[in-house]
N, C-alpha and C positions, 0 to 999 in steps of 0.2 A: 792624284789627279783631281787637281782643284780647281772648280770654278776660275774667271777669268775675268774681269771689269767685260761689259760693253758700249759698242755706242750706238742708238737707233739707227743711226744716220751716215754713212761712210763712204770715203772716192769710189768707191767699188759696186756699191750696192746702188739697180736699178729699183727696184719695188720700197717703196716705207717699207723700212722693220717694225709695224705693228699693233705686231697681231699682242704685242703684250699694250697695249692702252685702247687696241679696240678688240674686245672676243669676241668680240659678232662678228672679226670680220674672221677670224680662224678657225670660225665653227660654218660658216660660210666654207669655205675653205672646202673644210673637209667632210660634208654635203655633197659639195657638187666633182673632189677627187675620188669618195666613196661609187657612187656612176660613173664618172668618165672610168676610173680602174674598171670595173665590171667588163668591161670592156676589155681595153688596154694595163692589166698591169701586172706594170713588170716585174713585183715585189717576191712572188713566187719561179720566176723566171729566174730571181742573181740568186737568192737562197740552192736553189737547186744545182746548181753554178756551183758558189763557192762552197755545197755540197760535195761535190763532186770529185771537186779540187785536191777536197779534203786538209780545209779549211780550218783551224784552229780558232784565234781573233779578233772579226774584223770590226772596224771602224765605220758607222755609220751617217756621217756625216750628211744633217739636214733633216739628221732624222725623225724629226719633229715626235713624237706618244708613241714612236717601237714599235710600226706599223711592220721595219722587214726584221728587226730586233725578235719579234717573238716568234715571226719564222725563224729564222735563224736558230732559236734557239731549241723550240722543238724538232730541229736536228742535234745537238746538241753542242753548236758551232759560241763561242761567250761574245757576244754582243757588243762593245758600245757606242752611246745612241750619243749625239754633238748636237746642240742646235742654239741656235740665238736668241730664242724663246721660250719666256715662263711656260707658255706648253710641257718644253721636255719633264717635268717637273709627272708626266701621266704615264711615262717614257721608262719600260723594265731598266733597273740597276744590271751598272756599274751607267751610267748619265751624268754626264757633264752640258753647262751651260758656257759654249764659247764660240767663239768666230772661226766660219772658217777657213778663213786666209792666218787668221793667226792659230793653232791649234798646242795646245798643251800637253803633247805629247814627247818624248823623244823620237829620236832616226830610227830604223827599223821593231818596233813596234809590235804592228800587225803585220799581218799572215791574207789581212784582206781589206778591202775600203770600197763603201758603196757611197754615189753622192746622189739619188735617187730623186729627182725633178726639186730640183733645186736650185743648180748654178747658174739660171736666169731670174735669180735675187743681183747676180752681179753683174755690176757692168762688164768686164773682162773675169771669162771663167779660167782661165792656164794660171793667175796666178795660185785658187784654191789647187787645178791638181796638180800641181808644181807640193804641192803644202802637202798634199794628199801622195803621194812619190815618197816624199825626205820620213815620212816615218814608215812609210809600208820594206817591212823585209828585200832586198833582190827579188828574194824567189813570188814575191807577191805577185795577184794582178787585183787591180781594179774597173768598177765596174759607174757608168753611170748615164745620167738619164739626161737629151744633152739642154742646153737653156738654151733651145729657143720660145721667141715668145709663143707661137700657132700648135707646140703640143701640149703643153701646159696648162695642167687641168685649171690653178685659178690667176691665168691668165685674163686680159681678158679681151686679146686677141684670140682666147684659144678655140683651137682646130679640131672635134673628138676627131678625127681618121687624123690623128695623123699618129705613126709610130716610131717609140722610138727607139735612139740609135745604143748601141752600148761601148762604153769607150775603154778597152783596153791595152795594160800596155803586156 
């Protein structure tokens, strides 16, 4: 799994892909996310669900610095973290720098997929969800947080009262 070249912007992206150009924005996002997640963190619930479903190899799309991967690793579940920004260098290995719309995995590679707190970066999350469906085995399930700007921690319109939905196939 080799990294793919990335563009900072693309027709499917809503928010600027500036985490690499503005590391302070990423750090501010991490602080805001920590405060938000103290009340609404879905990571432990998703990790628990993957463990209960006996998943063995999960891909965390937009996994940032590896929050979910660390939780899954503690449960013995191998995880590949994928993110298009450079902060993926802080994620547990294996980690792949790639875009959610063009992932470098063959069909049926994983038995679980997560896209937590990242779909709001896309103008239309459906292509990314289709891509996740492609590389998940037929018996796999996917979990993801919503793309809505009112339920995302680094959106200017963030509302801490919003509860994340989970999508499952």
